[in-house]
N, C-alpha and C positions, 0 to 999 in steps of 0.2 A: 702527319699533319692531321687531325680530328678535324670532321667533318662537319661542320657548323649551319645552324640554320641559316638564311639567307638578311642581313639587317635592314630589308626593306629599303626603296629607296627616297623614305621620309630620315634617315639616321646615315645621310652620303655626309654632310658637312665635316660629320664627328670620322676619323680614319681609326676601325679599331684595328689594331692591332691581334688580336685572332683570327682579324682575314690575309688571306694574301695580297700583296703589293701588286700583282697582274693576274688578268683573267684575260688567256685565250679561248674564244672558240674556231669549233672544227664544223661547216655543215657539212654533210655525207649525206651522198645518192649515189648508188650503187657505183661504194667508188673499192670494193674490199679489196680489187692491183694492187691500189696504192696507201688506199688510209693506215696501213701499219708505215709507211715513211717518214706522211706528213704526222704520225700522232709523236713516233720518236724521234724526232728532228728541237716538235716541242719537250720532252720527256728528258733530252739528252742537252738543254739548256746552260749556259755556265752561268745563269741567274736563276734561283733554284726557288725563291718565293712569290710559286706562283698554282695555279688551277687551271686545268683540260677539260674547259663542258662544249663534249662532242652533242651533236645533235644531226639524230639520225631523221632523217625528211623520209620515210615510208622504204624507205632501201629495203627492196626486194629478191636483192644478192646474200652476201656473208656480212656484210657491213654491221651491223648491229649486234652479231657475234663475237667480230673483232671488237670494237669500240668498249663490249662487255669485259671479255676477257682484258684490258687493260685496265681498265676501274678494277678489275677484280684483283690487280700489281701490285700498284702503282694509284695511294689514297690522296692522288693531288688531279682524276682524272676522273671525271663526272658527264652520265651519259642522261640522255631527254633524247627521247622520240617523240615522233610524228606517226597518227596509224597509215596516213594515205603523202605521198608528196602531196608538198604545199608550194616547193620552191624555194629556191636560196634567203630571197627577203624575210622569208619566215621561217627560217630557219636560226638567220645570223640575228631576229631579230628573237627569237626565243632563249636565246645564246645569251645573248649580252645584256637581257631584263633579266637573269637568271645571273650574271655574274657577282663578286665581289669582290673584287680587286677596284684600286684607287685604278688603277689600268686597266683597259681594258683592245685587244684586237681580235685581228682572223685570221686564220693559216688555209688556205683550200686545199680539202678534200686530197688533193693532186701534187699540192706543192709541198717545195721542204725546205725551212727557215733555218738560216744557218745560226753557229750555234753561239755569237752570242749577239744576237739578233736582239735579243729582250734583256743585257744589258747594259745599250749601246744605245737603246730606243729608250728606256726609261731614265736614263742617266742626264740625259735633256731632258727633259719636264721634271725631274729633278733640280736640272744648273739654273731655269728659268719657269719659273713658274706664269708665267704672262704666255705661254707655249701651252695649246691645246695637240695641239697635233704633230710628231715628228715619225714622216718618209723615211725610207731608201729605197738605193739604189737597189735593184736587180737584173736579175741573169732567166736570159732563155736556154730553158731546155728541153732534150726532147721525151718520149714515154718510153723510152730508154734511159731516162735519167745526163744521158750526155751534153755537157754543155754547150750550150752553139754560138753564142752571144748577148752579147750586151742589151736591158731593154728600152725598145724604141725609144720609151716613154727618158728615158734617164737623162736624157739629151736638155732637157725642154727642165731652161729654169724656171721656180714657180714667179707664180703670181696672181692674187684673189680674181683680179680681170684675167689674166690667159686661165684659167681654169672653165672659163666660161665655156671655150673653145676646144684644149686641148685638156685629158685627164692622166695629169702629170705626177696625180699624188698615188701612184699607184702600191702595192704590193708593196714593203711590208709596215703596217701603220698600226704606228699604239697613241690610245685617248686619249685622256682624264674622264674620269667618267662620268661627271660633275659634266663639263662640257657636250660628251657625250647628249646625255639630259635633256641639257641648254639650249641645244640646237632641236630637240625635237625627237630620236633617236630615229631607224632605219623605217620607212617609210616604206609599206610592204605594195604602197600599188606603184611602186619602178622592180618591179623584179628584174634581178640579171641587169640591171642595170642601178643597184641598191646603193652597190659603194662608193657610185660620183654621184648621183643624187645629195648622197651625206655632206659628202665633202661640198657639194657648194653649201649647203646648208652652216658646217662648219666649219670653213672662209668664210661668212658674216659674221661670226660672237666671235673668234677665236684669235691668235695669230699660228702659224705657220710654222717648221722649223724640217730639213732634209739634213738627212746623213748619207753625203758618198762613198761612200762601202756598200759595198754587194750583196747583201743579206737576206736578201732571199731569191732562191728559184722555183720559175713560174710555166709548170710543161705544155707544151703542147702537144695532142693524139688526138683522135678522130673523131674524142667525143668530147673533147674538150663545151666548155659554153658558143668561146668561137666562132668552133664551127656550129653546133648543132643552134645556134639562136639567129634565127629569122632579120636578117640582113634590117631590110624595114623595120621591125618591130622593133629596134633597137635604134634606128633614128628616129621612128616617132617620137621612142622616151625620152632619147635624147631632148628632143624638140620641146614636149612638154618640161624637160627639168631645165632649160637651160631657160625655158621662157615662164618663167615662176620667176626664175632668180630673179632675170629681169624685172620683173614688176616687185620682188619682195625689194631689191638696192635699189626701188626710185628711180632705174632709167628704160624704164621700158616706154616714156613718151619723149628717147631722145634715141633708143639705138633700138633695132630691129635683128632679127636673126632673121639670117640669111641658106640659106642649105645649097650643097651641090655636087651631088651626085656619079659622079667618076664610073661607070659600067666595068668591068674585066671582061673580054672577050677570051678564050679557046677553040680548037678542037679538037675534039675528042673522036677517035675510032671506034668505029660500027662494027670490028667482029673482035 
């Protein structure tokens, strides 16, 4: 597939056959250990009409070199980069803004996409024009790639209202680009919960469906966002996102968000 210039947002109402059907963005910051695995899981999809946009967010390890090598070997790969680390929300926005596909999605740089993930999710969007986002079940894996358990969010049934308190529309998601733009795209003010905040807005402008297949592997390790981000920072960002959603939905006069913080205690040895 020869590379083509971006069609521009003004042309998205017409699907251009010269461009890939699906665009996947991988934001990366210092993930040289896992990036190649994530990239290969996208390139080895059964669905091949795709482009992969790797956005290096100021990495200081070998991540950018790995990305550039993949771009040399496969012309479906495009590499963008930030000179300094700006955060996942900025990297994802940059990747999605550059996307040329009718459908767009993301894969984290330390995770794994199952081989039929794009094939099955794209088929849902093809069959149901009223659906703007489709998501799947996922498995938790450890730092060595061993499968541990089904993701805890998989058992939560989707509803627009339930999304206000439970982020069940977790990995993997494929989104119509027109709907992504209609919702306003990623908001960089919500860095590190940018996908949840986006899903709240998407739920207000489109129908959302779930595939029960386990099509994504979410890696837990000592440098994952879940571990490294300050919990209170995350709580405050979620509070802001939910409060804004209540106001957009006209629920702020009849509903109020309450937050319960449950501390966890542990005893550690001093020696």
